[in-house]
BALOBA-1460 file (C-alpha; in Angstrom, 3 decimals):
// residues 276
<rec num="1" residu="m" x="236.710" y="4.522" z="283.286"/>
<rec num="2" residu="k" x="233.664" y="4.619" z="281.961"/>
<rec num="3" residu="s" x="232.481" y="7.112" z="279.595"/>
<rec num="4" residu="g" x="229.505" y="9.669" z="280.896"/>
<rec num="5" residu="r" x="228.594" y="9.587" z="276.983"/>
<rec num="6" residu="e" x="225.451" y="6.826" z="276.710"/>
<rec num="7" residu="t" x="224.616" y="7.842" z="273.184"/>
<rec num="8" residu="s" x="225.758" y="8.291" z="269.999"/>
<rec num="9" residu="a" x="227.669" y="11.232" z="268.777"/>
<rec num="10" residu="n" x="225.160" y="11.478" z="265.802"/>
<rec num="11" residu="v" x="221.780" y="12.273" z="267.562"/>
<rec num="12" residu="p" x="218.672" y="13.390" z="264.920"/>
<rec num="13" residu="y" x="218.101" y="16.755" z="266.300"/>
<rec num="14" residu="y" x="214.500" y="16.490" z="266.891"/>
<rec num="15" residu="k" x="215.879" y="13.735" z="270.433"/>
<rec num="16" residu="l" x="217.735" y="16.275" z="271.889"/>
<rec num="17" residu="n" x="217.128" y="16.809" z="275.714"/>
<rec num="18" residu="k" x="218.830" y="18.463" z="278.229"/>
<rec num="19" residu="l" x="220.229" y="15.135" z="279.286"/>
<rec num="20" residu="y" x="223.139" y="14.950" z="276.814"/>
<rec num="21" residu="e" x="222.501" y="17.785" z="274.473"/>
<rec num="22" residu="q" x="226.053" y="18.964" z="275.627"/>
<rec num="23" residu="y" x="227.691" y="15.913" z="274.345"/>
<rec num="24" residu="s" x="225.672" y="15.910" z="270.614"/>
<rec num="25" residu="v" x="226.097" y="16.816" z="267.526"/>
<rec num="26" residu="p" x="222.575" y="17.546" z="265.667"/>
<rec num="27" residu="s" x="222.816" y="14.978" z="262.309"/>
<rec num="28" residu="f" x="221.775" y="17.810" z="260.395"/>
<rec num="29" residu="i" x="225.042" y="19.965" z="261.055"/>
<rec num="30" residu="n" x="226.632" y="16.804" z="259.393"/>
<rec num="31" residu="r" x="225.280" y="17.385" z="255.753"/>
<rec num="32" residu="r" x="226.040" y="13.969" z="253.779"/>
<rec num="33" residu="t" x="226.727" y="15.083" z="250.162"/>
<rec num="34" residu="l" x="224.821" y="14.026" z="247.175"/>
<rec num="35" residu="a" x="227.533" y="11.894" z="246.050"/>
<rec num="36" residu="g" x="227.079" y="10.010" z="249.271"/>
<rec num="37" residu="h" x="223.204" y="9.349" z="248.938"/>
<rec num="38" residu="v" x="223.394" y="8.478" z="245.369"/>
<rec num="39" residu="r" x="226.216" y="5.427" z="246.816"/>
<rec num="40" residu="d" x="223.875" y="4.321" z="249.781"/>
<rec num="41" residu="n" x="220.808" y="4.276" z="246.754"/>
<rec num="42" residu="q" x="223.273" y="2.022" z="244.718"/>
<rec num="43" residu="l" x="224.390" y="-0.254" z="247.128"/>
<rec num="44" residu="v" x="220.397" y="-0.825" z="248.311"/>
<rec num="45" residu="f" x="219.953" y="-1.954" z="244.692"/>
<rec num="46" residu="g" x="223.073" y="-4.199" z="244.755"/>
<rec num="47" residu="r" x="224.795" y="-1.976" z="241.916"/>
<rec num="48" residu="r" x="227.751" y="-0.155" z="241.446"/>
<rec num="49" residu="s" x="227.178" y="2.398" z="238.885"/>
<rec num="50" residu="y" x="223.972" y="4.774" z="237.894"/>
<rec num="51" residu="f" x="221.505" y="2.732" z="236.302"/>
<rec num="52" residu="q" x="219.985" y="5.403" z="233.581"/>
<rec num="53" residu="r" x="217.059" y="5.951" z="231.426"/>
<rec num="54" residu="i" x="217.113" y="7.030" z="228.175"/>
<rec num="55" residu="i" x="214.988" y="7.858" z="225.450"/>
<rec num="56" residu="y" x="215.471" y="8.950" z="221.759"/>
<rec num="57" residu="l" x="213.756" y="9.073" z="218.378"/>
<rec num="58" residu="a" x="215.252" y="8.898" z="214.761"/>
<rec num="59" residu="r" x="214.063" y="8.592" z="210.808"/>
<rec num="60" residu="h" x="215.060" y="6.482" z="209.344"/>
<rec num="61" residu="r" x="217.366" y="6.886" z="206.151"/>
<rec num="62" residu="t" x="215.143" y="4.672" z="203.794"/>
<rec num="63" residu="v" x="212.472" y="2.385" z="204.898"/>
<rec num="64" residu="i" x="213.184" y="-0.721" z="206.642"/>
<rec num="65" residu="e" x="211.918" y="-3.920" z="206.197"/>
<rec num="66" residu="p" x="209.713" y="-4.938" z="209.624"/>
<rec num="67" residu="h" x="211.691" y="-8.635" z="209.793"/>
<rec num="68" residu="k" x="215.359" y="-6.145" z="209.427"/>
<rec num="69" residu="i" x="214.712" y="-3.214" z="212.022"/>
<rec num="70" residu="k" x="216.111" y="-5.153" z="214.731"/>
<rec num="71" residu="d" x="219.593" y="-6.176" z="212.708"/>
<rec num="72" residu="p" x="221.876" y="-3.109" z="213.267"/>
<rec num="73" residu="f" x="220.436" y="-2.607" z="217.059"/>
<rec num="74" residu="n" x="220.770" y="-6.547" z="217.743"/>
<rec num="75" residu="k" x="225.040" y="-6.400" z="216.160"/>
<rec num="76" residu="i" x="225.842" y="-3.445" z="219.151"/>
<rec num="77" residu="i" x="223.920" y="-5.261" z="221.681"/>
<rec num="78" residu="k" x="225.668" y="-8.419" z="221.100"/>
<rec num="79" residu="e" x="228.836" y="-6.515" z="220.488"/>
<rec num="80" residu="i" x="228.793" y="-4.450" z="224.016"/>
<rec num="81" residu="y" x="228.012" y="-7.908" z="225.495"/>
<rec num="82" residu="k" x="231.699" y="-9.355" z="224.578"/>
<rec num="83" residu="y" x="233.150" y="-7.757" z="227.629"/>
<rec num="84" residu="p" x="232.374" y="-8.069" z="231.534"/>
<rec num="85" residu="m" x="229.633" y="-5.883" z="232.969"/>
<rec num="86" residu="d" x="228.828" y="-5.900" z="236.846"/>
<rec num="87" residu="d" x="225.687" y="-4.903" z="236.424"/>
<rec num="88" residu="g" x="223.462" y="-7.288" z="234.595"/>
<rec num="89" residu="r" x="222.025" y="-6.499" z="231.145"/>
<rec num="90" residu="l" x="220.622" y="-3.749" z="228.875"/>
<rec num="91" residu="g" x="217.275" y="-3.414" z="228.955"/>
<rec num="92" residu="g" x="213.996" y="-1.427" z="227.829"/>
<rec num="93" residu="l" x="212.029" y="-1.468" z="225.137"/>
<rec num="94" residu="l" x="212.192" y="-0.724" z="221.225"/>
<rec num="95" residu="i" x="209.706" y="0.443" z="218.844"/>
<rec num="96" residu="g" x="210.670" y="0.493" z="215.370"/>
<rec num="97" residu="h" x="208.351" y="1.362" z="212.088"/>
<rec num="98" residu="d" x="209.587" y="1.194" z="208.137"/>
<rec num="99" residu="m" x="210.836" y="4.722" z="208.817"/>
<rec num="100" residu="y" x="211.194" y="5.689" z="212.580"/>
<rec num="101" residu="s" x="212.837" y="4.408" z="215.845"/>
<rec num="102" residu="v" x="211.522" y="4.977" z="219.036"/>
<rec num="103" residu="h" x="214.320" y="3.522" z="221.621"/>
<rec num="104" residu="m" x="214.066" y="3.429" z="225.599"/>
<rec num="105" residu="l" x="216.890" y="1.788" z="226.869"/>
<rec num="106" residu="e" x="217.933" y="1.243" z="230.970"/>
<rec num="107" residu="g" x="221.265" y="-0.163" z="232.325"/>
<rec num="108" residu="s" x="224.430" y="1.004" z="233.883"/>
<rec num="109" residu="d" x="226.468" y="4.073" z="232.672"/>
<rec num="110" residu="e" x="228.797" y="2.111" z="231.285"/>
<rec num="111" residu="l" x="226.171" y="-0.407" z="228.814"/>
<rec num="112" residu="i" x="224.258" y="2.831" z="227.637"/>
<rec num="113" residu="g" x="227.486" y="4.408" z="227.126"/>
<rec num="114" residu="n" x="228.771" y="1.870" z="225.323"/>
<rec num="115" residu="y" x="225.448" y="1.600" z="223.114"/>
<rec num="116" residu="f" x="225.411" y="4.944" z="222.202"/>
<rec num="117" residu="q" x="229.551" y="4.941" z="221.577"/>
<rec num="118" residu="h" x="228.784" y="1.934" z="219.098"/>
<rec num="119" residu="l" x="225.077" y="3.891" z="217.665"/>
<rec num="120" residu="s" x="227.489" y="6.797" z="217.078"/>
<rec num="121" residu="k" x="229.636" y="5.356" z="214.412"/>
<rec num="122" residu="i" x="226.334" y="3.880" z="212.175"/>
<rec num="123" residu="s" x="224.203" y="6.682" z="212.793"/>
<rec num="124" residu="d" x="224.625" y="8.590" z="209.600"/>
<rec num="125" residu="e" x="224.198" y="5.650" z="207.890"/>
<rec num="126" residu="l" x="221.093" y="4.341" z="209.526"/>
<rec num="127" residu="f" x="220.073" y="7.248" z="210.577"/>
<rec num="128" residu="d" x="218.700" y="10.899" z="208.415"/>
<rec num="129" residu="k" x="217.807" y="12.311" z="211.766"/>
<rec num="130" residu="s" x="217.628" y="11.734" z="215.532"/>
<rec num="131" residu="r" x="216.944" y="13.087" z="218.856"/>
<rec num="132" residu="v" x="217.617" y="12.212" z="222.477"/>
<rec num="133" residu="v" x="214.407" y="13.366" z="224.533"/>
<rec num="134" residu="l" x="215.305" y="12.328" z="228.120"/>
<rec num="135" residu="v" x="218.219" y="11.516" z="229.736"/>
<rec num="136" residu="y" x="216.915" y="9.963" z="233.576"/>
<rec num="137" residu="n" x="219.732" y="9.502" z="236.146"/>
<rec num="138" residu="n" x="220.044" y="7.008" z="238.587"/>
<rec num="139" residu="i" x="216.898" y="5.814" z="238.333"/>
<rec num="140" residu="n" x="215.255" y="3.447" z="240.857"/>
<rec num="141" residu="q" x="213.996" y="0.903" z="238.961"/>
<rec num="142" residu="r" x="213.224" y="-0.214" z="235.891"/>
<rec num="143" residu="f" x="210.642" y="-1.124" z="233.119"/>
<rec num="144" residu="f" x="212.003" y="-4.177" z="231.619"/>
<rec num="145" residu="e" x="215.168" y="-6.486" z="232.621"/>
<rec num="146" residu="k" x="216.044" y="-7.574" z="229.011"/>
<rec num="147" residu="i" x="215.523" y="-5.929" z="225.784"/>
<rec num="148" residu="v" x="211.306" y="-5.666" z="224.441"/>
<rec num="149" residu="w" x="210.837" y="-5.485" z="220.455"/>
<rec num="150" residu="r" x="207.674" y="-4.417" z="219.409"/>
<rec num="151" residu="l" x="206.952" y="-3.234" z="215.695"/>
<rec num="152" residu="a" x="204.284" y="-0.392" z="215.131"/>
<rec num="153" residu="n" x="202.421" y="1.105" z="212.847"/>
<rec num="154" residu="l" x="201.687" y="4.915" z="213.369"/>
<rec num="155" residu="p" x="198.078" y="6.172" z="214.460"/>
<rec num="156" residu="d" x="196.287" y="8.788" z="211.582"/>
<rec num="157" residu="i" x="195.304" y="10.800" z="214.543"/>
<rec num="158" residu="t" x="197.803" y="13.335" z="214.909"/>
<rec num="159" residu="d" x="198.777" y="14.614" z="218.907"/>
<rec num="160" residu="v" x="201.043" y="17.856" z="216.994"/>
<rec num="161" residu="s" x="200.555" y="21.082" z="218.997"/>
<rec num="162" residu="e" x="202.494" y="24.384" z="217.933"/>
<rec num="163" residu="n" x="203.986" y="24.399" z="221.639"/>
<rec num="164" residu="m" x="207.529" y="22.646" z="221.128"/>
<rec num="165" residu="e" x="207.625" y="21.679" z="225.350"/>
<rec num="166" residu="r" x="204.064" y="20.460" z="224.680"/>
<rec num="167" residu="n" x="204.837" y="17.663" z="222.236"/>
<rec num="168" residu="i" x="208.166" y="16.652" z="224.413"/>
<rec num="169" residu="s" x="205.912" y="15.854" z="226.931"/>
<rec num="170" residu="t" x="203.616" y="14.563" z="225.009"/>
<rec num="171" residu="v" x="206.039" y="12.207" z="223.192"/>
<rec num="172" residu="l" x="207.445" y="10.954" z="226.842"/>
<rec num="173" residu="k" x="203.691" y="10.445" z="228.196"/>
<rec num="174" residu="k" x="202.914" y="7.995" z="225.285"/>
<rec num="175" residu="i" x="206.104" y="6.176" z="225.756"/>
<rec num="176" residu="y" x="205.929" y="5.534" z="229.615"/>
<rec num="177" residu="y" x="202.198" y="4.349" z="229.062"/>
<rec num="178" residu="l" x="203.599" y="2.252" z="226.314"/>
<rec num="179" residu="c" x="206.772" y="0.830" z="228.781"/>
<rec num="180" residu="k" x="203.395" y="0.293" z="231.408"/>
<rec num="181" residu="k" x="201.491" y="-1.755" z="229.667"/>
<rec num="182" residu="i" x="204.207" y="-3.724" z="227.368"/>
<rec num="183" residu="k" x="206.220" y="-5.163" z="230.840"/>
<rec num="184" residu="e" x="202.219" y="-5.839" z="231.926"/>
<rec num="185" residu="e" x="202.350" y="-7.923" z="229.079"/>
<rec num="186" residu="e" x="205.271" y="-9.804" z="229.149"/>
<rec num="187" residu="a" x="204.528" y="-10.021" z="233.022"/>
<rec num="188" residu="d" x="201.279" y="-12.697" z="232.000"/>
<rec num="189" residu="e" x="202.369" y="-15.920" z="232.048"/>
<rec num="190" residu="d" x="198.582" y="-16.951" z="230.407"/>
<rec num="191" residu="t" x="200.274" y="-15.685" z="227.245"/>
<rec num="192" residu="a" x="201.466" y="-18.295" z="224.950"/>
<rec num="193" residu="f" x="202.474" y="-16.138" z="222.649"/>
<rec num="194" residu="k" x="203.207" y="-12.383" z="222.299"/>
<rec num="195" residu="s" x="203.010" y="-10.807" z="219.112"/>
<rec num="196" residu="y" x="205.882" y="-8.656" z="217.825"/>
<rec num="197" residu="y" x="203.149" y="-5.967" z="216.637"/>
<rec num="198" residu="l" x="201.584" y="-3.663" z="219.109"/>
<rec num="199" residu="a" x="197.807" y="-4.649" z="220.486"/>
<rec num="200" residu="s" x="195.604" y="-2.601" z="218.193"/>
<rec num="201" residu="e" x="194.435" y="-0.743" z="221.776"/>
<rec num="202" residu="l" x="198.191" y="0.663" z="222.077"/>
<rec num="203" residu="e" x="198.875" y="1.601" z="218.543"/>
<rec num="204" residu="e" x="196.829" y="4.870" z="219.198"/>
<rec num="205" residu="w" x="200.059" y="5.684" z="222.200"/>
<rec num="206" residu="t" x="202.322" y="5.206" z="218.995"/>
<rec num="207" residu="p" x="203.839" y="8.916" z="218.864"/>
<rec num="208" residu="d" x="202.409" y="9.651" z="215.138"/>
<rec num="209" residu="e" x="204.647" y="10.760" z="211.976"/>
<rec num="210" residu="k" x="204.033" y="14.482" z="213.020"/>
<rec num="211" residu="l" x="204.624" y="14.780" z="216.039"/>
<rec num="212" residu="m" x="207.764" y="12.780" z="216.152"/>
<rec num="213" residu="e" x="208.913" y="15.300" z="212.412"/>
<rec num="214" residu="a" x="208.370" y="18.196" z="215.292"/>
<rec num="215" residu="v" x="210.725" y="16.891" z="217.885"/>
<rec num="216" residu="l" x="212.917" y="15.752" z="215.611"/>
<rec num="217" residu="d" x="212.756" y="19.329" z="214.393"/>
<rec num="218" residu="v" x="213.702" y="21.104" z="218.323"/>
<rec num="219" residu="e" x="217.433" y="22.226" z="217.509"/>
<rec num="220" residu="g" x="218.286" y="22.708" z="221.588"/>
<rec num="221" residu="l" x="218.234" y="18.556" z="221.572"/>
<rec num="222" residu="q" x="220.892" y="16.329" z="221.213"/>
<rec num="223" residu="t" x="221.445" y="13.945" z="218.313"/>
<rec num="224" residu="i" x="222.836" y="10.692" z="218.721"/>
<rec num="225" residu="k" x="226.551" y="11.572" z="217.689"/>
<rec num="226" residu="e" x="226.284" y="14.687" z="219.707"/>
<rec num="227" residu="f" x="225.038" y="12.842" z="222.819"/>
<rec num="228" residu="a" x="227.486" y="10.140" z="222.584"/>
<rec num="229" residu="d" x="230.539" y="12.607" z="221.824"/>
<rec num="230" residu="i" x="230.268" y="14.066" z="225.544"/>
<rec num="231" residu="y" x="229.131" y="10.960" z="227.187"/>
<rec num="232" residu="g" x="232.010" y="10.037" z="230.396"/>
<rec num="233" residu="n" x="233.954" y="12.417" z="228.873"/>
<rec num="234" residu="c" x="233.910" y="16.053" z="231.194"/>
<rec num="235" residu="a" x="235.400" y="19.098" z="229.408"/>
<rec num="236" residu="s" x="238.834" y="20.228" z="230.253"/>
<rec num="237" residu="m" x="238.266" y="22.824" z="232.715"/>
<rec num="238" residu="l" x="240.934" y="25.419" z="233.326"/>
<rec num="239" residu="t" x="242.369" y="26.860" z="236.475"/>
<rec num="240" residu="f" x="242.395" y="30.517" z="237.067"/>
<rec num="241" residu="e" x="245.925" y="30.284" z="236.926"/>
<rec num="242" residu="d" x="245.603" y="29.230" z="233.048"/>
<rec num="243" residu="r" x="243.042" y="31.592" z="232.362"/>
<rec num="244" residu="h" x="244.452" y="35.090" z="233.834"/>
<rec num="245" residu="w" x="248.239" y="34.110" z="234.911"/>
<rec num="246" residu="p" x="250.119" y="36.807" z="234.833"/>
<rec num="247" residu="v" x="247.973" y="39.096" z="235.224"/>
<rec num="248" residu="e" x="248.197" y="42.710" z="234.371"/>
<rec num="249" residu="d" x="248.351" y="45.097" z="237.860"/>
<rec num="250" residu="d" x="245.861" y="47.638" z="236.465"/>
<rec num="251" residu="h" x="243.390" y="44.763" z="236.873"/>
<rec num="252" residu="l" x="243.618" y="44.278" z="240.235"/>
<rec num="253" residu="p" x="244.197" y="46.056" z="243.545"/>
<rec num="254" residu="t" x="247.203" y="48.107" z="244.255"/>
<rec num="255" residu="s" x="248.118" y="46.144" z="247.228"/>
<rec num="256" residu="s" x="247.822" y="42.545" z="246.081"/>
<rec num="257" residu="t" x="250.869" y="42.492" z="243.977"/>
<rec num="258" residu="s" x="252.571" y="45.223" z="246.099"/>
<rec num="259" residu="g" x="255.680" y="42.351" z="247.051"/>
<rec num="260" residu="g" x="256.475" y="41.944" z="251.272"/>
<rec num="261" residu="k" x="259.624" y="42.003" z="253.000"/>
<rec num="262" residu="y" x="260.558" y="38.565" z="252.255"/>
<rec num="263" residu="d" x="258.518" y="37.986" z="248.854"/>
<rec num="264" residu="v" x="260.686" y="37.152" z="245.819"/>
<rec num="265" residu="n" x="259.389" y="36.547" z="242.400"/>
<rec num="266" residu="l" x="261.412" y="34.202" z="240.288"/>
<rec num="267" residu="i" x="259.142" y="33.478" z="237.771"/>
<rec num="268" residu="f" x="257.814" y="36.902" z="236.792"/>
<rec num="269" residu="g" x="258.611" y="40.365" z="236.415"/>
<rec num="270" residu="r" x="256.564" y="43.387" z="237.506"/>
<rec num="271" residu="d" x="255.318" y="43.896" z="233.618"/>
<rec num="272" residu="g" x="253.972" y="40.268" z="233.581"/>
<rec num="273" residu="t" x="257.115" y="38.928" z="231.235"/>
<rec num="274" residu="m" x="258.697" y="35.852" z="232.255"/>
<rec num="275" residu="k" x="262.100" y="36.453" z="233.187"/>
<rec num="276" residu="k" x="264.908" y="34.652" z="231.760"/>
């Protein structure tokens, strides 16, 4: 027997009419979870995991010569590439100065997590101070498909403020501008040679020393080690029973602890102690 329903049950609410309204469920009633939206978003971009963008600053313990700035980070990247990854490779912009590192990393959550796990092991040797400035989850597009390096001379003109939020915002704006411009440089096929040093017109967009020091002093931002310690580790959550059981009678309404006709408590007595 042919069904009298000529349409799908999931009909957008604005298309409902008298003909099939009684057979339809408006789409706004079937609410989707955030996980469903994220899963769809990943499928669109051919991914199996979240893609993240992380920005961090660090002050080196000692002056590092320009030709050695990349060495510790390249070792980490080579180490995490020893194992096969489903979601491509790590990308980002790594700007180095003899006393500071300004890094923006992009990649799957597994790549990012592995990177910071390795970096945290050498962070005390390498850095005097560090702060994770931005954690952007589930980015839709990347600036770079690979790691791009630039060496920088810090600008003389300072851009620091007494306002903590403004300083953080200024750092992020500068780094995003650098990402945009350097991405254009990398895409320029007419350029026969690209210098590892920032172009002179981009140096003013590098966060200056006082600005970076002000952000590095923000206690509310996590260090590299603090970020690595919590990355991918959910804090153990205790249930209500773990925290509050057995409860004392005077903390609850009397009716909630009164035994029913057929109730048998084989574990706890009325005083809350465990039965022998």
